Short mmCIF file of the C-alpha atoms (twelve columns), coordinates in Angstrom:
data_MODEL
# 
_entry.id   MODEL 
# 
loop_
_atom_site.group_PDB 
_atom_site.id 
_atom_site.type_symbol 
_atom_site.label_atom_id 
_atom_site.label_alt_id 
_atom_site.label_comp_id 
_atom_site.label_asym_id 
_atom_site.label_seq_id 
_atom_site.Cartn_x 
_atom_site.Cartn_y 
_atom_site.Cartn_z 
_atom_site.pdbx_PDB_model_num 
ATOM 1   C CA . MET A 1   70.520 -52.392 32.966 1 
ATOM 2   C CA . ALA A 2   67.512 -50.065 32.760 1 
ATOM 3   C CA . GLU A 3   65.280 -52.499 30.892 1 
ATOM 4   C CA . GLU A 4   63.863 -55.415 32.835 1 
ATOM 5   C CA . ASN A 5   63.414 -57.682 29.840 1 
ATOM 6   C CA . VAL A 6   65.422 -58.960 26.909 1 
ATOM 7   C CA . SER A 7   64.147 -60.172 23.554 1 
ATOM 8   C CA . ALA A 8   65.461 -61.780 20.407 1 
ATOM 9   C CA . THR A 9   63.751 -62.395 17.069 1 
ATOM 10  C CA . LEU A 10  64.468 -64.983 14.396 1 
ATOM 11  C CA . THR A 11  62.715 -65.997 11.195 1 
ATOM 12  C CA . VAL A 12  62.009 -69.734 11.115 1 
ATOM 13  C CA . ALA A 13  61.396 -71.350 7.721  1 
ATOM 14  C CA . GLU A 14  58.441 -73.381 8.970  1 
ATOM 15  C CA . PRO A 15  54.688 -72.770 9.244  1 
ATOM 16  C CA . VAL A 16  53.502 -70.997 12.387 1 
ATOM 17  C CA . ALA A 17  51.385 -73.985 13.521 1 
ATOM 18  C CA . ARG A 18  54.424 -76.273 13.397 1 
ATOM 19  C CA . VAL A 19  56.572 -73.849 15.416 1 
ATOM 20  C CA . PHE A 20  53.806 -73.398 17.991 1 
ATOM 21  C CA . ALA A 21  53.392 -77.177 18.325 1 
ATOM 22  C CA . VAL A 22  57.094 -77.554 19.154 1 
ATOM 23  C CA . LEU A 23  56.815 -74.876 21.852 1 
ATOM 24  C CA . ALA A 24  53.667 -76.454 23.317 1 
ATOM 25  C CA . ASP A 25  55.496 -79.783 23.771 1 
ATOM 26  C CA . PRO A 26  57.452 -79.758 27.074 1 
ATOM 27  C CA . THR A 27  59.561 -82.704 25.892 1 
ATOM 28  C CA . THR A 28  61.232 -80.365 23.358 1 
ATOM 29  C CA . HIS A 29  62.219 -77.749 25.938 1 
ATOM 30  C CA . PRO A 30  65.595 -79.314 26.881 1 
ATOM 31  C CA . ALA A 31  66.616 -79.216 23.199 1 
ATOM 32  C CA . ILE A 32  65.360 -75.621 22.780 1 
ATOM 33  C CA . ASP A 33  67.175 -74.299 25.859 1 
ATOM 34  C CA . GLY A 34  70.245 -72.233 25.036 1 
ATOM 35  C CA . THR A 35  71.864 -72.501 28.492 1 
ATOM 36  C CA . GLY A 36  71.981 -76.259 29.024 1 
ATOM 37  C CA . TRP A 37  70.166 -75.889 32.352 1 
ATOM 38  C CA . VAL A 38  66.896 -77.537 31.200 1 
ATOM 39  C CA . ARG A 39  67.408 -81.302 31.480 1 
ATOM 40  C CA . GLU A 40  64.091 -83.139 31.048 1 
ATOM 41  C CA . ALA A 41  60.331 -82.755 30.962 1 
ATOM 42  C CA . VAL A 42  58.861 -84.208 34.144 1 
ATOM 43  C CA . ASP A 43  55.322 -83.511 32.907 1 
ATOM 44  C CA . ARG A 44  55.217 -84.633 29.274 1 
ATOM 45  C CA . ALA A 45  51.642 -83.688 28.291 1 
ATOM 46  C CA . PRO A 46  51.324 -80.954 25.640 1 
ATOM 47  C CA . LEU A 47  50.491 -77.462 26.857 1 
ATOM 48  C CA . THR A 48  46.842 -76.737 26.156 1 
ATOM 49  C CA . GLU A 49  45.580 -73.925 28.382 1 
ATOM 50  C CA . VAL A 50  46.316 -70.986 30.657 1 
ATOM 51  C CA . GLY A 51  46.806 -72.166 34.231 1 
ATOM 52  C CA . GLN A 52  48.299 -75.534 33.270 1 
ATOM 53  C CA . VAL A 53  51.402 -76.414 35.287 1 
ATOM 54  C CA . PHE A 54  54.257 -78.365 33.770 1 
ATOM 55  C CA . ARG A 55  57.398 -79.416 35.578 1 
ATOM 56  C CA . ILE A 56  60.891 -79.449 34.124 1 
ATOM 57  C CA . GLY A 57  64.018 -81.067 35.582 1 
ATOM 58  C CA . MET A 58  66.906 -78.596 35.721 1 
ATOM 59  C CA . TYR A 59  70.595 -78.451 36.576 1 
ATOM 60  C CA . HIS A 60  72.719 -75.453 37.455 1 
ATOM 61  C CA . PRO A 61  76.123 -75.682 39.144 1 
ATOM 62  C CA . ASN A 62  75.366 -72.614 41.312 1 
ATOM 63  C CA . HIS A 63  72.002 -73.935 42.546 1 
ATOM 64  C CA . PRO A 64  72.225 -75.176 46.158 1 
ATOM 65  C CA . ASP A 65  71.037 -78.650 45.091 1 
ATOM 66  C CA . GLY A 66  72.602 -78.720 41.598 1 
ATOM 67  C CA . HIS A 67  69.644 -80.701 40.225 1 
ATOM 68  C CA . TYR A 68  66.237 -79.172 40.897 1 
ATOM 69  C CA . GLU A 69  62.753 -78.919 39.422 1 
ATOM 70  C CA . MET A 70  60.831 -75.930 38.109 1 
ATOM 71  C CA . ALA A 71  57.030 -75.848 38.110 1 
ATOM 72  C CA . ASN A 72  55.960 -73.593 35.234 1 
ATOM 73  C CA . ARG A 73  52.450 -72.157 35.018 1 
ATOM 74  C CA . VAL A 74  51.169 -71.316 31.535 1 
ATOM 75  C CA . GLU A 75  50.267 -67.617 31.519 1 
ATOM 76  C CA . VAL A 76  49.711 -67.087 27.778 1 
ATOM 77  C CA . PHE A 77  48.162 -69.638 25.440 1 
ATOM 78  C CA . ASP A 78  46.942 -68.194 22.149 1 
ATOM 79  C CA . PRO A 79  47.599 -70.774 19.389 1 
ATOM 80  C CA . PRO A 80  49.367 -70.244 17.091 1 
ATOM 81  C CA . ARG A 81  50.308 -66.664 18.020 1 
ATOM 82  C CA . ALA A 82  51.712 -66.690 21.564 1 
ATOM 83  C CA . ILE A 83  52.704 -68.959 24.424 1 
ATOM 84  C CA . GLY A 84  54.371 -68.100 27.714 1 
ATOM 85  C CA . TRP A 85  54.911 -69.326 31.250 1 
ATOM 86  C CA . LEU A 86  55.860 -68.214 34.739 1 
ATOM 87  C CA . PRO A 87  58.549 -70.426 36.325 1 
ATOM 88  C CA . GLY A 88  58.298 -71.350 39.984 1 
ATOM 89  C CA . GLN A 89  58.925 -74.099 42.467 1 
ATOM 90  C CA . GLU A 90  56.755 -76.442 44.461 1 
ATOM 91  C CA . LYS A 91  57.028 -75.859 48.183 1 
ATOM 92  C CA . ASP A 92  55.818 -77.881 51.175 1 
ATOM 93  C CA . GLY A 93  52.304 -79.243 50.755 1 
ATOM 94  C CA . GLY A 94  52.367 -78.801 46.977 1 
ATOM 95  C CA . ARG A 95  52.037 -74.999 47.166 1 
ATOM 96  C CA . LEU A 96  53.543 -73.307 44.100 1 
ATOM 97  C CA . GLU A 97  55.723 -70.239 44.556 1 
ATOM 98  C CA . PHE A 98  56.722 -68.112 41.565 1 
ATOM 99  C CA . GLY A 99  59.758 -65.850 41.252 1 
ATOM 100 C CA . GLY A 100 58.219 -63.199 38.996 1 
ATOM 101 C CA . TRP A 101 60.111 -63.833 35.730 1 
ATOM 102 C CA . THR A 102 58.395 -65.004 32.560 1 
ATOM 103 C CA . TRP A 103 59.262 -66.611 29.229 1 
ATOM 104 C CA . ARG A 104 57.110 -65.664 26.242 1 
ATOM 105 C CA . TYR A 105 57.198 -66.566 22.554 1 
ATOM 106 C CA . ASP A 106 55.293 -64.399 20.072 1 
ATOM 107 C CA . LEU A 107 54.827 -65.903 16.609 1 
ATOM 108 C CA . MET A 108 53.893 -64.038 13.452 1 
ATOM 109 C CA . PRO A 109 53.180 -65.997 10.259 1 
ATOM 110 C CA . LEU A 110 55.194 -64.943 7.230  1 
ATOM 111 C CA . GLY A 111 53.135 -66.650 4.565  1 
ATOM 112 C CA . PRO A 112 52.428 -70.387 4.546  1 
ATOM 113 C CA . SER A 113 55.963 -71.549 5.332  1 
ATOM 114 C CA . GLY A 114 57.663 -68.955 7.489  1 
ATOM 115 C CA . THR A 115 57.319 -67.638 11.033 1 
ATOM 116 C CA . GLU A 116 58.877 -64.691 12.817 1 
ATOM 117 C CA . VAL A 117 59.467 -65.749 16.424 1 
ATOM 118 C CA . THR A 118 60.236 -63.305 19.228 1 
ATOM 119 C CA . LEU A 119 61.396 -64.740 22.539 1 
ATOM 120 C CA . THR A 120 61.139 -62.431 25.555 1 
ATOM 121 C CA . TYR A 121 62.492 -63.002 29.051 1 
ATOM 122 C CA . ASP A 122 60.930 -60.521 31.488 1 
ATOM 123 C CA . TRP A 123 61.975 -60.114 35.122 1 
ATOM 124 C CA . SER A 124 60.106 -56.860 35.874 1 
ATOM 125 C CA . ALA A 125 57.887 -58.559 38.495 1 
ATOM 126 C CA . VAL A 126 60.765 -60.153 40.449 1 
ATOM 127 C CA . PRO A 127 60.641 -58.992 44.080 1 
ATOM 128 C CA . GLN A 128 63.691 -57.353 45.662 1 
ATOM 129 C CA . PHE A 129 64.412 -60.258 48.030 1 
ATOM 130 C CA . ILE A 130 64.996 -62.556 45.028 1 
ATOM 131 C CA . ARG A 131 67.098 -59.940 43.234 1 
ATOM 132 C CA . GLU A 132 69.441 -59.981 46.238 1 
ATOM 133 C CA . TYR A 133 70.646 -63.490 45.376 1 
ATOM 134 C CA . ILE A 134 69.912 -63.870 41.634 1 
ATOM 135 C CA . HIS A 135 71.398 -61.516 39.046 1 
ATOM 136 C CA . PHE A 136 68.987 -60.741 36.183 1 
ATOM 137 C CA . PRO A 137 69.139 -61.871 33.530 1 
ATOM 138 C CA . PRO A 138 70.936 -64.974 34.868 1 
ATOM 139 C CA . PHE A 139 72.400 -65.872 31.454 1 
ATOM 140 C CA . GLY A 140 74.465 -64.281 28.725 1 
ATOM 141 C CA . PRO A 141 73.038 -62.324 25.787 1 
ATOM 142 C CA . GLU A 142 73.558 -65.243 23.374 1 
ATOM 143 C CA . HIS A 143 71.040 -67.445 25.222 1 
ATOM 144 C CA . LEU A 144 67.893 -66.134 23.544 1 
ATOM 145 C CA . ILE A 145 69.169 -66.322 19.970 1 
ATOM 146 C CA . ASP A 146 70.671 -69.779 20.676 1 
ATOM 147 C CA . SER A 147 67.250 -70.914 21.914 1 
ATOM 148 C CA . LEU A 148 65.549 -69.577 18.790 1 
ATOM 149 C CA . ARG A 149 68.076 -71.343 16.562 1 
ATOM 150 C CA . HIS A 150 67.442 -74.606 18.427 1 
ATOM 151 C CA . LEU A 151 63.693 -74.064 17.998 1 
ATOM 152 C CA . ALA A 152 64.171 -73.598 14.244 1 
ATOM 153 C CA . GLU A 153 66.134 -76.861 14.039 1 
ATOM 154 C CA . LEU A 154 63.460 -78.759 15.983 1 
ATOM 155 C CA . ALA A 155 60.637 -77.340 13.859 1 
ATOM 156 C CA . ALA A 156 62.312 -78.442 10.610 1 
ATOM 157 C CA . PRO A 157 61.084 -81.772 9.211  1 
ATOM 158 C CA . ALA A 158 63.575 -84.556 9.949  1 
ATOM 159 C CA . SER A 159 63.922 -85.339 6.245  1 
ATOM 160 C CA . ALA A 160 65.056 -81.799 5.461  1 
ATOM 161 C CA . GLY A 161 67.934 -81.842 7.931  1 
ATOM 162 C CA . PRO A 162 68.946 -78.856 10.050 1 
ATOM 163 C CA . PRO A 163 68.529 -75.356 8.624  1 
ATOM 164 C CA . VAL A 164 71.640 -73.818 7.072  1 
# 
């Protein structure tokens, strides 16, 4: 694959501020995830600024420990237009180490009740030594659009039911 990022775009029938609020809430991330690897928000406080670190409990059958934790550092925080983070892990002494891949959501309002959301996974900064044991992207092509569909469902008011 020549490109070192993948993106998907979906129109969500909700206001941009509502969609952004769902993304800025780490407790929604397990429900947004299209792979099933994200299990729970360890840090439950809303995302509010660049540099903030939030931890997420994960599970992957090919991970040496099965269950593990990611420490994500917010890299982009521009409400309600963009939010993104750099996943990593906490090492000995609390030192954070990042792998070089990022998740980013770009939101464009489409009037008062619609939002175009683009999700981008970028691994262009992943060093070679990590690429030797992780294939990028580490998920199938359906993951991004599945995640965006889950986001749309979460952003919909409970009384309206899931989008059709």
